[in-house]
N, C-alpha and C positions, 0 to 999 in steps of 0.2 A: 559564555563569551570570553574570548582570550583577552588578557591584559595587554595594553600597548607596551612596547619594549621598555620605555622609560619607567612606567609604573611597575612593570615586572621586576626590574632591578631594584627599585626602591622598596618594593614589597619583600624581595629576597634579603636585602640588607637589614630591614627591620626584623625579619624572622631570625636571621643569623644573630643579630644583636640580642634578641630575646633569649636564645639558647646560650649565648656567651654569658649573659648575666646570671643565668641559672647555674652555670658551672663555676662561677667565680665566688669565692668565699665572701660572705657579707662583711662590709666594712673595709675591703681592700681598696686603697686609693687608685684612681685611674693613672696610667702612665702619663707624665707630663710631656709636652711637646715644645721644643725650643727651635726657633728659626733665626739664623744669622742673615739679616736682610742686606747689610752693606758694611763695608769698612773703607775709610778714606783717611789719607794723611792730612794733618792740620798744621804741623810745624816740624822742624828738623828732628824732634825727639818723640813726637806723639802722633797718635791716630785715634779716630773715634769709630765705634762699632754701634750699629743699630740692631737691637735684639728684640724679638717678639716671642712672648710666651702664650701658650694656649693649652687647653685641657688641664687647667690647674684647679685643684681643690682649694678654695680660699681658707679652709680650716687647717690645711696641711702646713708643715714646717719645711721650708725650702731654702736652698741657697742657689743662686745662679750667677753666671758671669761669662767671661770669655777667656780662652787660653790660647797662647800662640807660641810658635817655635819656628826655627829655620828648617825643620823636618816635617814631612807629611803627617797628617792625622795626629795632631798634638792631643795629649790627654792631660789630666790634672796633675799627673806625676812628672816631676823634673822639668816642668815648663813654666814660663811666666804666666801670671793670670791676674785678672781684676774681678772682683766679685761684689755682689749685693746680697745681703742676708734677708731682706724683706722684699718679696717679689712685687714688681709693678706689673699689673695685669694688662698693660697696654704695650706700646713700643718704647723701649728704654735706650738711652745713649750711655755707653760705657767707654772709658778712656784707656787706651793702651799707651804705656810710657816706656822710657828707656830704649827707644828704637834707634837703630843705627841706620843712617842714610845710605842708600844704595843696596841695602839688603832686601831679600825676599822672605816674607813671613807667611806661614800657614796658620789660619785662625779658625777656631771653632767656638761656638757658644755652648754652654752646658747648663744643666739643672741637676742639683743634688737632692734626692729624696731619701732620707735615712742614710743608708750606706751605698745606695745605688746612684750611678751617674748616667745621665742621658745627654748625648751629644747631638749637635746640629749638623747641618751641611758645612762644608769647608769653603772658605774664601781665601784666595791668594792675593797678597798685597805686596807690590813692589814699592817700597817706601823711598820716595824721592821727590825732589822739588820739580816743577813749581807746585805749590799747594793751592789747588785751583777751586776747591769747594768750600763754601761757608754756609752753615745752617742759619736760616732766618726765622722770623716770627711766624708761627702757625696762624692760619685764619680760624677764627672762632665763630662758626656758624652752625645752623641746625643740620640734622641728618636728612636733608632733602637731596634733590638731584645734584650730582656733580658734573652734569653735562653743561659746561660753561664755555663762554667765548671770552677772549682777552685780547688786549693790545696795549702797547706802551705809548704814553703821551704825557708831556709835561714833567718828565723826570720820574714818572711812576707807572704803575700797571693798573689798568681798568679790568675788572672781572664782572661779567654779566651772568647771572644765574636765575633761570626761570624757576619759580616756586609753586605756581598754580596756573589756572587758566588765563589769568589776566596780569599778574604781577611778576616782574623780573627784579631781583635784588641787584644792586650795584655796589661794588666794593672797590676801594682804591688803596693800593699798596704804595706807601711813601718811602722811597728808597733811602733817603738820608736819615730818616728816623727809625727805619725798620719797624714800621707799624702798619696795621690795617685799619681803615676807617669805612664805616657803612655810610653810603650816600643815599640820596633820594631814589626810591624805586622808579623804574620805568613801567608805565601802564600801557599795554597793548591789547587790542581786541581784534583778532585773537593773539594770544601769546605764542611763543615758538621756542623750540630747542635748537641749539647749535646754529644760530644765525651767523652770517659773516659779520665780523667786527674788525675794522682796519683803519689805519690812518694813511694819508698821503699829503703831498705838498699841493695845496690849492692856491694858485696865484701868489706863492711866496709865504703862505701861512699854513700851519699844521692843522689839518682838519680830520675829523673822525666820522666814519660812515658805518651804518648798521642796517641790516635787512636780510631777507631770505629766511632760511631755517624751515622747521616743520613742526606740525602738531602730530600727536599720536591719537588715533581713534580706533579702538579695538573692533568697533562694529562695522568698519568698512573694509573692502578688499585692499590688501597691501598695507593697511593700518596708518600710512603716512599721508598727511595733507601738507604739501609744500607751499610756502608763502613766497610772494614775488614783490611785496612792497619794499621800498628803499628810502632811507632817511639819512639826513645829516644829523649827527648826534653831538650837540654842544654840551659836553660833559661838565665843563666848568661853569655853565650857566643853568644847569638843572634839568636838562632833558632835550628831547628832539624839537627842532624848530622848523625844519623844512622837509616837505615830502617831495621826493623826486619821482620821475616816471618809474614804473615797475621795471624789474629786471626783464630784459628782452629774451632771456633764454628759457629753456624748458624746466619741468618740475623734477628736481633732483637735489642731492647734496652738492656742495660746491667746494672747490679748491682754489686758492688764490695766492698770488705773490705780488708785491708792489715794487715798482721801479720809479722812485721820485714822484713825478706828477701823474703817473699812470698805474692803475691796478688792473691786473689780468686775472680773469675768472675762468676756470675750466669746469665744465659740467661733468659730474661723475656718472656718466651713462654712455652707452655705446656710440652715440653721435660724436662725442668728444669735442663739442663746440668750445671755442675760446672767444671771450669778449674782453674788450679793453675799455675801462672807465677813464676818461681824460679830464683832468682837473676837477674831478668830482661832479661834472656837469652833464656829460653825454656818453652813451655807450656806442662802441664801434666793433663790428664783427671782424675777427682776425682769422688767419688760416687755422684749420682744425689741427688739433694735436695728432701727430702721426702714429704714436704708439697704440697698442691694443688696449681696450678697456677690459680689465680683468677683475674689477671689483672696487678699487679705490685709488685715488691719486693723492700724493703728498707734495706740497710745493714749498719752495724757499727761493731766495734771491741772493746773489753774490755780485757786488759791484753793479754793473749795468745790465746783467743778464739774469733770466729766470731759470729755475730748474724744477723738474717734475719727476718724481720717482713713482713707478707703478707698483702698487701692492696687489698681489694676486691672492684673492680671498678663497679660491677653490681649494679643495682638499689636497690635490696633487700639485698645484701650481707653486711657483717659486717667485718670491719678491726680490727683484734684482735690477730691472731696467731703468736707467736714468737718461733723461733728455734735457738738453740745454736750449733755451729760447733766446734768439737775438732780436730785440725789438726794432733795430734799425732796418732789418731786412724781412721781418715777420717770418722767420724760418726757424725750424727745429733741427737739432743735430744730436744723434744718440751718442752717449758718453760711456765711460767705464761702468760695468755692472757693479752693483752693491755686493760685497763678498761675505757679509755677515750671515748669521743664522736666519733661516726663513721665518717670517713673521708677518703680522698684520697690525693695523692700528698703532703704528709707530709715530714718533714726533720728529719734526725737522726744524732746523733754525740755522742762522748764519751769524758769524762774528769774525772780525779781523780777516776778511777776504777768504774765509774758509766756510764750507758747509758742513752740517752735522745731521746725522740721522741715527735713530736707535730707539731703545725701549720697545714697547709693544707687547703683543701676545704671541707666544710661541705656537707654531703650527704642528711640530712633530711631537711635542710633549706638553702636557697640561701645565699651565702657569704662565707667569709674566717674565719679561726680559728686562735687564737693566744696562746692557752694554750700549755705548755710544761710539759711533764711527765718524771719522773726519774725512771729508772730501776736499781735495786740493785741485781747483780748476787749472792752476798753472801746469800741473803735471798729469792731470786727468787720472788721479789715483786715489784709492781709499786706504785708510789704515785704522786699526782699532785705537781709540783715543783714551777712553776712560769708562768707568761704570758710574751710573747714577746712584747716589747714596740715599735717595728718597724712597718713599713708600709706594707711590703710584707706578703703574706700568703703562696704562692706556689712558687716553684723553688727558694727558699731562699738558699743561700750558707751558709755552716757551716764548719769551719776549726779550729782545736785545735793546739795551740802552748803552750807548757809547761802546766800551770794550768789555761789557759784562752781559751775561745772559741770566735771566731769572726764570727758574723752572719750578713746577710744583703742582699740587692739587691732583686732580684725576682720580683714577680708580686702581686699586690693587687687585691683581688677578691671582686667585689662589685655588688650587685643587681642593674639592670638597670630598667628604667621606662617601658621597653618593656617586663619585666618579665623574662629576662634571665640574666646570669652573664656576666659582662665585666671584662677585665683584664688590669690593668694599671701598667706601669713600676714603680718600687721603686728604689731609688738611695741611701737610707740611710744605715748606717753601725754601728754595735754595738759590744761592748765587754761584755761578760758574764764571771764572775769570781765566780764560786760556792764556 
């Protein structure tokens, strides 16, 4: 019987690895691997770099750090560097100093093993103000699911994370303290992944709503069981208190954006139905979304209008089409295409009358993306804005409070030795102030 293709490649890799081990002298340490995840300016003279080490022998003697120059491909010779002599086998933060404002620097991380140097990928940093990123407290939770839902309320961020068939962990990030606090779990029967969680203005008060999502059942066709129940979530009083009528739409994942007292929900399926929740009390059918369904929709709002970007999840498709929704006329208008690299599972948010979209999973090459693009509705134009300094690429949360955005968590997308992508939980959290 022939092996399936995936098993064949895994078998071949294991076989080649066995031969390689036989040809390698006993006791020879494995070549270390160093990855420069991100570099970001923190003040007029300094920047920080996030460095990840892997394939490290804990018994070996290593030095690692970052090196930078105004020339391409900097090396340890004749360039500025910062180093650590005791390796940290997780993700480290290293400081670059004596940087001149307005200059462009080329940065690489390195590992030294005996007299050999191993260099990372290169990142280009334009060192200039404003200094928009600030690293915040990591969340300290177990290595369970990172498929979370989030929303901003009361000057902080709520995070909901399902952990088993019945329980959903609730965490609250307090912005003025830069701390995470575990709250009372939500108990649902059944539990669900990636439910909608959003706030809106309900008769003058800030209210939070929760519902939808899906269960995963390997034993049934399609694996997903979509939920349609809908709740008002009284976070500050310890849980759900009111059950509303079920969602009126079909069984699918959902995309939403909120405009003051109204939340608009778009079904991620070919029908492209749009529904409006008014004052948290009643559902109203709106005109269908006019763009094609190509796999996934991403939503955000700017001022009094909503925006939906179409992510094409097919192998040959391109993620680019953006549509604007006018609630006064219940109409859609196609806007300027997204010009960045082709991707799926990106994140979108808005702040200061601008929209932003980026991160995600690359389609042409294995791995995750960190670039963030800015959309200006006044000029109907996109421009590359910044790079995310955090670890995650997909399922990253993004919530706006006043003139700041809080991003983090999610999953890091990494190419594996088996030639496929692996997804690793991220626990870091960041503040962006454009």
